[in-house]
VMD Tcl script that builds the backbone (N, CA, C; Angstrom):
set m [mol new atoms 408]
animate dup $m
set s [atomselect $m all]
$s set {name element resname resid chain x y z} {
  {N N MET 1 A -2.581 52.107 70.972}
  {CA C MET 1 A -2.211 52.294 69.598}
  {C C MET 1 A -0.734 51.950 69.369}
  {N N LYS 2 A 0.137 52.327 70.339}
  {CA C LYS 2 A 1.561 52.037 70.200}
  {C C LYS 2 A 1.815 50.531 70.209}
  {N N LYS 3 A 1.037 49.778 71.007}
  {CA C LYS 3 A 1.214 48.327 71.058}
  {C C LYS 3 A 0.877 47.701 69.710}
  {N N ILE 4 A -0.168 48.172 69.070}
  {CA C ILE 4 A -0.562 47.634 67.764}
  {C C ILE 4 A 0.508 47.964 66.727}
  {N N LEU 5 A 1.008 49.196 66.766}
  {CA C LEU 5 A 2.045 49.599 65.836}
  {C C LEU 5 A 3.325 48.770 66.036}
  {N N ARG 6 A 3.711 48.512 67.282}
  {CA C ARG 6 A 4.875 47.674 67.573}
  {C C ARG 6 A 4.639 46.244 67.106}
  {N N LEU 7 A 3.448 45.740 67.305}
  {CA C LEU 7 A 3.112 44.383 66.877}
  {C C LEU 7 A 3.194 44.264 65.358}
  {N N ILE 8 A 2.657 45.228 64.637}
  {CA C ILE 8 A 2.712 45.209 63.173}
  {C C ILE 8 A 4.159 45.319 62.701}
  {N N THR 9 A 4.934 46.225 63.307}
  {CA C THR 9 A 6.346 46.385 62.936}
  {C C THR 9 A 7.107 45.089 63.205}
  {N N GLY 10 A 6.853 44.471 64.336}
  {CA C GLY 10 A 7.503 43.200 64.672}
  {C C GLY 10 A 7.155 42.111 63.675}
  {N N CYS 11 A 5.894 42.039 63.270}
  {CA C CYS 11 A 5.472 41.026 62.296}
  {C C CYS 11 A 6.144 41.246 60.943}
  {N N ILE 12 A 6.206 42.508 60.518}
  {CA C ILE 12 A 6.857 42.819 59.246}
  {C C ILE 12 A 8.339 42.456 59.308}
  {N N LEU 13 A 8.993 42.794 60.387}
  {CA C LEU 13 A 10.403 42.465 60.561}
  {C C LEU 13 A 10.616 40.952 60.524}
  {N N LEU 14 A 9.757 40.205 61.190}
  {CA C LEU 14 A 9.845 38.742 61.201}
  {C C LEU 14 A 9.659 38.175 59.800}
  {N N ILE 15 A 8.726 38.715 59.047}
  {CA C ILE 15 A 8.484 38.250 57.678}
  {C C ILE 15 A 9.704 38.519 56.805}
  {N N VAL 16 A 10.281 39.706 56.933}
  {CA C VAL 16 A 11.470 40.052 56.142}
  {C C VAL 16 A 12.637 39.136 56.491}
  {N N ILE 17 A 12.879 38.918 57.767}
  {CA C ILE 17 A 13.978 38.046 58.193}
  {C C ILE 17 A 13.767 36.629 57.689}
  {N N ASN 18 A 12.570 36.101 57.802}
  {CA C ASN 18 A 12.291 34.750 57.311}
  {C C ASN 18 A 12.430 34.668 55.802}
  {N N GLY 19 A 12.061 35.735 55.106}
  {CA C GLY 19 A 12.194 35.753 53.655}
  {C C GLY 19 A 13.639 35.642 53.223}
  {N N TYR 20 A 14.539 36.360 53.893}
  {CA C TYR 20 A 15.958 36.291 53.542}
  {C C TYR 20 A 16.574 34.956 53.923}
  {N N SER 21 A 16.164 34.379 55.025}
  {CA C SER 21 A 16.738 33.091 55.410}
  {C C SER 21 A 16.241 31.966 54.516}
  {N N GLY 22 A 15.157 32.207 53.806}
  {CA C GLY 22 A 14.624 31.204 52.895}
  {C C GLY 22 A 15.353 31.150 51.570}
  {N N LEU 23 A 16.267 32.105 51.325}
  {CA C LEU 23 A 17.036 32.071 50.096}
  {C C LEU 23 A 17.913 30.831 50.095}
  {N N SER 24 A 17.982 30.191 48.966}
  {CA C SER 24 A 18.749 28.962 48.917}
  {C C SER 24 A 19.750 29.025 47.784}
  {N N TYR 25 A 20.954 28.634 48.084}
  {CA C TYR 25 A 22.012 28.561 47.094}
  {C C TYR 25 A 22.462 27.109 47.060}
  {N N SER 26 A 21.977 26.393 46.083}
  {CA C SER 26 A 22.307 24.979 46.062}
  {C C SER 26 A 23.087 24.630 44.805}
  {N N GLN 27 A 23.699 23.484 44.853}
  {CA C GLN 27 A 24.428 22.980 43.718}
  {C C GLN 27 A 23.437 22.466 42.681}
  {N N SER 28 A 23.840 22.507 41.404}
  {CA C SER 28 A 22.940 22.072 40.347}
  {C C SER 28 A 23.733 21.517 39.176}
  {N N ILE 29 A 23.046 20.690 38.382}
  {CA C ILE 29 A 23.587 20.242 37.101}
  {C C ILE 29 A 22.607 20.705 36.035}
  {N N THR 30 A 23.147 21.284 34.972}
  {CA C THR 30 A 22.346 21.744 33.851}
  {C C THR 30 A 22.856 21.054 32.601}
  {N N PHE 31 A 21.943 20.553 31.801}
  {CA C PHE 31 A 22.296 19.919 30.534}
  {C C PHE 31 A 22.105 20.982 29.449}
  {N N CYS 32 A 23.113 21.151 28.584}
  {CA C CYS 32 A 23.045 22.240 27.613}
  {C C CYS 32 A 23.875 21.910 26.376}
  {N N GLU 33 A 23.693 22.740 25.322}
  {CA C GLU 33 A 24.447 22.546 24.091}
  {C C GLU 33 A 25.863 23.092 24.190}
  {N N ASP 34 A 26.048 24.130 25.014}
  {CA C ASP 34 A 27.370 24.724 25.173}
  {C C ASP 34 A 27.399 25.485 26.491}
  {N N VAL 35 A 28.590 25.978 26.853}
  {CA C VAL 35 A 28.780 26.742 28.086}
  {C C VAL 35 A 29.577 27.998 27.739}
  {N N SER 36 A 29.098 29.148 28.188}
  {CA C SER 36 A 29.804 30.403 27.919}
  {C C SER 36 A 31.083 30.472 28.748}
  {N N GLN 37 A 31.936 31.440 28.430}
  {CA C GLN 37 A 33.179 31.611 29.177}
  {C C GLN 37 A 32.928 32.010 30.622}
  {N N LYS 38 A 31.742 32.549 30.906}
  {CA C LYS 38 A 31.387 32.943 32.268}
  {C C LYS 38 A 30.694 31.812 33.035}
  {N N GLY 39 A 30.487 30.676 32.361}
  {CA C GLY 39 A 29.861 29.538 33.021}
  {C C GLY 39 A 28.357 29.496 32.901}
  {N N ASP 40 A 27.796 30.233 31.942}
  {CA C ASP 40 A 26.349 30.216 31.730}
  {C C ASP 40 A 25.993 29.158 30.696}
  {N N PRO 41 A 24.900 28.426 30.917}
  {CA C PRO 41 A 24.498 27.409 29.943}
  {C C PRO 41 A 23.968 28.060 28.662}
  {N N VAL 42 A 24.313 27.468 27.514}
  {CA C VAL 42 A 23.804 27.898 26.220}
  {C C VAL 42 A 22.814 26.844 25.755}
  {N N THR 43 A 21.590 27.221 25.521}
  {CA C THR 43 A 20.492 26.343 25.125}
  {C C THR 43 A 20.325 25.181 26.113}
  {N N PRO 44 A 20.014 25.492 27.377}
  {CA C PRO 44 A 19.773 24.418 28.352}
  {C C PRO 44 A 18.465 23.696 28.058}
  {N N SER 45 A 18.428 22.422 28.374}
  {CA C SER 45 A 17.224 21.625 28.165}
  {C C SER 45 A 17.341 20.327 28.951}
  {N N SER 46 A 16.228 19.644 29.094}
  {CA C SER 46 A 16.248 18.311 29.687}
  {C C SER 46 A 15.996 17.249 28.616}
  {N N VAL 47 A 15.807 17.700 27.354}
  {CA C VAL 47 A 15.584 16.788 26.226}
  {C C VAL 47 A 16.502 17.208 25.081}
  {N N PHE 48 A 17.239 16.227 24.515}
  {CA C PHE 48 A 18.139 16.503 23.405}
  {C C PHE 48 A 17.907 15.502 22.293}
  {N N ASN 49 A 17.935 15.986 21.057}
  {CA C ASN 49 A 17.791 15.148 19.879}
  {C C ASN 49 A 19.168 14.921 19.279}
  {N N ILE 50 A 19.515 13.638 19.083}
  {CA C ILE 50 A 20.819 13.298 18.520}
  {C C ILE 50 A 20.633 12.389 17.317}
  {N N SER 51 A 21.678 12.263 16.535}
  {CA C SER 51 A 21.696 11.348 15.400}
  {C C SER 51 A 21.790 9.916 15.914}
  {N N ALA 52 A 21.367 8.963 15.103}
  {CA C ALA 52 A 21.488 7.545 15.471}
  {C C ALA 52 A 22.959 7.141 15.582}
  {N N LYS 53 A 23.858 7.941 15.025}
  {CA C LYS 53 A 25.298 7.676 15.123}
  {C C LYS 53 A 25.863 8.225 16.432}
  {N N GLY 54 A 25.057 8.950 17.188}
  {CA C GLY 54 A 25.518 9.515 18.451}
  {C C GLY 54 A 25.520 11.026 18.422}
  {N N GLY 55 A 25.556 11.603 19.582}
  {CA C GLY 55 A 25.584 13.053 19.694}
  {C C GLY 55 A 26.001 13.439 21.102}
  {N N TYR 56 A 26.449 14.672 21.241}
  {CA C TYR 56 A 26.955 15.093 22.546}
  {C C TYR 56 A 26.157 16.269 23.098}
  {N N LEU 57 A 26.295 16.453 24.395}
  {CA C LEU 57 A 25.778 17.601 25.104}
  {C C LEU 57 A 26.740 17.872 26.239}
  {N N LYS 58 A 26.510 18.945 26.951}
  {CA C LYS 58 A 27.409 19.292 28.041}
  {C C LYS 58 A 26.687 19.224 29.377}
  {N N PHE 59 A 27.403 18.719 30.373}
  {CA C PHE 59 A 26.936 18.714 31.759}
  {C C PHE 59 A 27.613 19.904 32.437}
  {N N LEU 60 A 26.835 20.862 32.907}
  {CA C LEU 60 A 27.364 22.034 33.601}
  {C C LEU 60 A 26.975 21.942 35.070}
  {N N VAL 61 A 27.966 21.928 35.943}
  {CA C VAL 61 A 27.722 21.845 37.382}
  {C C VAL 61 A 28.075 23.191 38.014}
  {N N ASN 62 A 27.144 23.732 38.797}
  {CA C ASN 62 A 27.365 24.976 39.543}
  {C C ASN 62 A 27.254 24.689 41.026}
  {N N LEU 63 A 28.190 25.241 41.792}
  {CA C LEU 63 A 28.217 25.051 43.240}
  {C C LEU 63 A 28.219 26.406 43.940}
  {N N PRO 64 A 27.673 26.493 45.153}
  {CA C PRO 64 A 27.732 27.743 45.914}
  {C C PRO 64 A 29.032 27.869 46.716}
  {N N TYR 65 A 29.982 26.987 46.452}
  {CA C TYR 65 A 31.247 26.948 47.180}
  {C C TYR 65 A 32.316 26.377 46.260}
  {N N ARG 66 A 33.569 26.469 46.653}
  {CA C ARG 66 A 34.660 25.877 45.880}
  {C C ARG 66 A 34.607 24.355 46.028}
  {N N ILE 67 A 34.923 23.643 44.952}
  {CA C ILE 67 A 34.813 22.186 44.952}
  {C C ILE 67 A 35.774 21.539 45.946}
  {N N GLY 68 A 36.972 22.076 46.123}
  {CA C GLY 68 A 37.890 21.572 47.140}
  {C C GLY 68 A 38.478 20.208 46.878}
  {N N THR 69 A 38.499 19.774 45.632}
  {CA C THR 69 A 39.064 18.476 45.276}
  {C C THR 69 A 39.659 18.572 43.882}
  {N N TYR 70 A 40.411 17.559 43.477}
  {CA C TYR 70 A 41.032 17.557 42.155}
  {C C TYR 70 A 40.292 16.684 41.141}
  {N N SER 71 A 39.256 15.981 41.568}
  {CA C SER 71 A 38.519 15.139 40.621}
  {C C SER 71 A 37.060 15.026 41.037}
  {N N ILE 72 A 36.240 14.819 40.040}
  {CA C ILE 72 A 34.816 14.546 40.279}
  {C C ILE 72 A 34.417 13.396 39.359}
  {N N SER 73 A 33.251 12.825 39.628}
  {CA C SER 73 A 32.756 11.743 38.772}
  {C C SER 73 A 31.268 11.930 38.512}
  {N N TYR 74 A 30.873 11.476 37.324}
  {CA C TYR 74 A 29.471 11.484 36.916}
  {C C TYR 74 A 29.043 10.027 36.769}
  {N N ASP 75 A 28.145 9.557 37.611}
  {CA C ASP 75 A 27.593 8.211 37.457}
  {C C ASP 75 A 26.325 8.335 36.626}
  {N N ILE 76 A 26.268 7.591 35.519}
  {CA C ILE 76 A 25.142 7.681 34.589}
  {C C ILE 76 A 24.355 6.379 34.627}
  {N N PHE 77 A 23.060 6.506 34.837}
  {CA C PHE 77 A 22.152 5.357 34.886}
  {C C PHE 77 A 21.055 5.550 33.849}
  {N N ARG 78 A 20.769 4.484 33.116}
  {CA C ARG 78 A 19.640 4.496 32.177}
  {C C ARG 78 A 18.379 4.169 32.982}
  {N N VAL 79 A 17.280 4.855 32.705}
  {CA C VAL 79 A 16.033 4.676 33.452}
  {C C VAL 79 A 14.994 4.060 32.523}
  {N N ASP 80 A 14.407 2.925 32.955}
  {CA C ASP 80 A 13.393 2.276 32.109}
  {C C ASP 80 A 12.019 2.909 32.334}
  {N N ASP 81 A 11.020 2.405 31.613}
  {CA C ASP 81 A 9.662 2.971 31.674}
  {C C ASP 81 A 9.036 2.878 33.057}
  {N N ASP 82 A 9.495 1.924 33.876}
  {CA C ASP 82 A 8.960 1.771 35.235}
  {C C ASP 82 A 9.742 2.581 36.265}
  {N N GLY 83 A 10.768 3.293 35.799}
  {CA C GLY 83 A 11.556 4.128 36.703}
  {C C GLY 83 A 12.761 3.426 37.323}
  {N N TYR 84 A 13.033 2.192 36.907}
  {CA C TYR 84 A 14.182 1.474 37.454}
  {C C TYR 84 A 15.466 1.877 36.737}
  {N N GLU 85 A 16.518 2.031 37.512}
  {CA C GLU 85 A 17.806 2.443 36.970}
  {C C GLU 85 A 18.702 1.243 36.678}
  {N N THR 86 A 19.437 1.348 35.571}
  {CA C THR 86 A 20.469 0.383 35.223}
  {C C THR 86 A 21.748 1.165 35.003}
  {N N TYR 87 A 22.808 0.742 35.677}
  {CA C TYR 87 A 24.086 1.434 35.546}
  {C C TYR 87 A 24.546 1.441 34.100}
  {N N ASP 88 A 24.959 2.605 33.606}
  {CA C ASP 88 A 25.469 2.739 32.240}
  {C C ASP 88 A 26.986 2.921 32.258}
  {N N ASN 89 A 27.473 3.980 32.898}
  {CA C ASN 89 A 28.917 4.181 33.007}
  {C C ASN 89 A 29.245 5.306 33.981}
  {N N THR 90 A 30.534 5.467 34.249}
  {CA C THR 90 A 31.033 6.555 35.088}
  {C C THR 90 A 32.066 7.324 34.293}
  {N N ILE 91 A 31.944 8.634 34.340}
  {CA C ILE 91 A 32.881 9.515 33.661}
  {C C ILE 91 A 33.616 10.318 34.730}
  {N N TYR 92 A 34.933 10.368 34.621}
  {CA C TYR 92 A 35.749 11.102 35.578}
  {C C TYR 92 A 36.239 12.398 34.944}
  {N N GLN 93 A 36.424 13.411 35.786}
  {CA C GLN 93 A 36.903 14.688 35.299}
  {C C GLN 93 A 37.879 15.292 36.308}
  {N N ASP 94 A 38.983 15.808 35.812}
  {CA C ASP 94 A 39.919 16.550 36.652}
  {C C ASP 94 A 39.395 17.971 36.814}
  {N N VAL 95 A 39.461 18.493 38.028}
  {CA C VAL 95 A 39.026 19.851 38.328}
  {C C VAL 95 A 40.068 20.518 39.218}
  {N N GLU 96 A 39.929 21.792 39.414}
  {CA C GLU 96 A 40.789 22.539 40.331}
  {C C GLU 96 A 40.009 22.804 41.619}
  {N N PRO 97 A 40.636 22.682 42.773}
  {CA C PRO 97 A 39.927 22.864 44.043}
  {C C PRO 97 A 39.220 24.217 44.186}
  {N N SER 98 A 39.695 25.240 43.485}
  {CA C SER 98 A 39.098 26.572 43.611}
  {C C SER 98 A 37.870 26.782 42.727}
  {N N TRP 99 A 37.567 25.845 41.845}
  {CA C TRP 99 A 36.447 26.022 40.916}
  {C C TRP 99 A 35.104 25.949 41.633}
  {N N THR 100 A 34.181 26.816 41.202}
  {CA C THR 100 A 32.803 26.774 41.700}
  {C C THR 100 A 31.847 26.298 40.608}
  {N N TRP 101 A 32.341 26.176 39.410}
  {CA C TRP 101 A 31.562 25.599 38.309}
  {C C TRP 101 A 32.526 24.910 37.349}
  {N N PHE 102 A 31.992 23.904 36.638}
  {CA C PHE 102 A 32.783 23.162 35.669}
  {C C PHE 102 A 31.821 22.432 34.745}
  {N N TRP 103 A 32.310 22.035 33.592}
  {CA C TRP 103 A 31.455 21.343 32.632}
  {C C TRP 103 A 32.228 20.210 31.971}
  {N N LYS 104 A 31.453 19.286 31.404}
  {CA C LYS 104 A 32.034 18.133 30.717}
  {C C LYS 104 A 31.184 17.825 29.493}
  {N N GLU 105 A 31.843 17.636 28.349}
  {CA C GLU 105 A 31.131 17.219 27.141}
  {C C GLU 105 A 30.981 15.706 27.175}
  {N N VAL 106 A 29.749 15.229 26.990}
  {CA C VAL 106 A 29.458 13.807 27.087}
  {C C VAL 106 A 28.725 13.366 25.826}
  {N N THR 107 A 29.158 12.257 25.242}
  {CA C THR 107 A 28.539 11.724 24.034}
  {C C THR 107 A 27.604 10.579 24.391}
  {N N PHE 108 A 26.415 10.608 23.806}
  {CA C PHE 108 A 25.435 9.531 23.964}
  {C C PHE 108 A 25.250 8.851 22.620}
  {N N TYR 109 A 25.059 7.531 22.676}
  {CA C TYR 109 A 24.836 6.742 21.470}
  {C C TYR 109 A 23.484 6.051 21.477}
  {N N SER 110 A 22.767 6.101 22.612}
  {CA C SER 110 A 21.467 5.432 22.736}
  {C C SER 110 A 20.421 6.416 23.227}
  {N N ALA 111 A 19.239 6.312 22.646}
  {CA C ALA 111 A 18.119 7.126 23.102}
  {C C ALA 111 A 17.632 6.576 24.440}
  {N N GLY 112 A 17.015 7.408 25.226}
  {CA C GLY 112 A 16.460 6.972 26.502}
  {C C GLY 112 A 16.508 8.076 27.533}
  {N N ARG 113 A 16.057 7.731 28.721}
  {CA C ARG 113 A 16.098 8.664 29.845}
  {C C ARG 113 A 17.259 8.249 30.739}
  {N N TYR 114 A 18.028 9.233 31.207}
  {CA C TYR 114 A 19.211 8.966 32.007}
  {C C TYR 114 A 19.204 9.825 33.260}
  {N N ASN 115 A 19.575 9.224 34.385}
  {CA C ASN 115 A 19.826 9.959 35.617}
  {C C ASN 115 A 21.341 10.098 35.761}
  {N N VAL 116 A 21.774 11.303 36.098}
  {CA C VAL 116 A 23.196 11.589 36.257}
  {C C VAL 116 A 23.431 12.045 37.696}
  {N N TYR 117 A 24.360 11.380 38.383}
  {CA C TYR 117 A 24.713 11.709 39.763}
  {C C TYR 117 A 26.155 12.194 39.775}
  {N N VAL 118 A 26.404 13.313 40.438}
  {CA C VAL 118 A 27.732 13.913 40.458}
  {C C VAL 118 A 28.309 13.789 41.869}
  {N N TYR 119 A 29.576 13.347 41.939}
  {CA C TYR 119 A 30.274 13.150 43.213}
  {C C TYR 119 A 31.623 13.840 43.182}
  {N N ASP 120 A 32.084 14.284 44.346}
  {CA C ASP 120 A 33.432 14.843 44.419}
  {C C ASP 120 A 34.446 13.718 44.530}
  {N N GLY 121 A 35.725 14.065 44.660}
  {CA C GLY 121 A 36.804 13.078 44.696}
  {C C GLY 121 A 36.727 12.107 45.857}
  {N N ASP 122 A 36.011 12.479 46.928}
  {CA C ASP 122 A 35.832 11.588 48.078}
  {C C ASP 122 A 34.504 10.833 48.023}
  {N N ARG 123 A 33.839 10.892 46.878}
  {CA C ARG 123 A 32.533 10.247 46.633}
  {C C ARG 123 A 31.410 10.868 47.467}
  {N N ASN 124 A 31.555 12.150 47.807}
  {CA C ASN 124 A 30.455 12.880 48.441}
  {C C ASN 124 A 29.521 13.347 47.346}
  {N N PHE 125 A 28.227 13.097 47.528}
  {CA C PHE 125 A 27.226 13.488 46.548}
  {C C PHE 125 A 27.169 14.998 46.421}
  {N N LEU 126 A 27.161 15.498 45.177}
  {CA C LEU 126 A 27.058 16.932 44.927}
  {C C LEU 126 A 25.687 17.327 44.393}
  {N N THR 127 A 25.244 16.662 43.335}
  {CA C THR 127 A 23.969 17.006 42.706}
  {C C THR 127 A 23.563 15.906 41.739}
  {N N SER 128 A 22.361 16.014 41.203}
  {CA C SER 128 A 21.899 15.042 40.209}
  {C C SER 128 A 20.886 15.705 39.292}
  {N N GLY 129 A 20.649 15.049 38.152}
  {CA C GLY 129 A 19.672 15.543 37.196}
  {C C GLY 129 A 19.265 14.439 36.253}
  {N N THR 130 A 18.210 14.702 35.496}
  {CA C THR 130 A 17.679 13.736 34.532}
  {C C THR 130 A 17.650 14.369 33.153}
  {N N VAL 131 A 18.090 13.603 32.165}
  {CA C VAL 131 A 18.081 14.078 30.778}
  {C C VAL 131 A 17.483 12.986 29.894}
  {N N ARG 132 A 16.735 13.423 28.877}
  {CA C ARG 132 A 16.165 12.481 27.910}
  {C C ARG 132 A 16.864 12.689 26.566}
  {N N ILE 133 A 17.302 11.569 25.985}
  {CA C ILE 133 A 17.980 11.586 24.683}
  {C C ILE 133 A 17.047 10.943 23.668}
  {N N GLN 134 A 16.813 11.653 22.568}
  {CA C GLN 134 A 15.944 11.144 21.510}
  {C C GLN 134 A 16.713 11.150 20.189}
  {N N PHE 135 A 16.364 10.226 19.299}
  {CA C PHE 135 A 16.920 10.235 17.940}
  {C C PHE 135 A 16.067 11.142 17.077}
  {N N TYR 136 A 16.710 11.879 16.159}
  {CA C TYR 136 A 15.925 12.689 15.209}
  {C C TYR 136 A 15.886 12.022 13.883}
}
mol reanalyze $m
mol bondsrecalc $m
mol representation Tube
mol addrep $m
């Protein structure tokens, strides 16, 4: 009976340990209408409706660590119906090395689907996301 009890206790302990090690803290980009002072996205979405004259949204990047650089870049690619990317532009942003989150207001003038890739000052990949821009 003691062997069975030890085996069950061991299995439960193993499950608990594996559960905690499975927690993941990864970097992310969120597209939103605004960003709170605490760094929370306001009205996050992957689809935004803009005027034919253009409209803006915010790119919010969250990291599980300090950025450790003074600049980052956002490479923006337009994605066609077949999934092929065409380079659109690169936006640069000054940051502080101690920041763990930051945001950038970006204006779009064309409807479509866009992939956004974020890099640190040494061109190390941080995160990416996809946003769809529609005209209203």
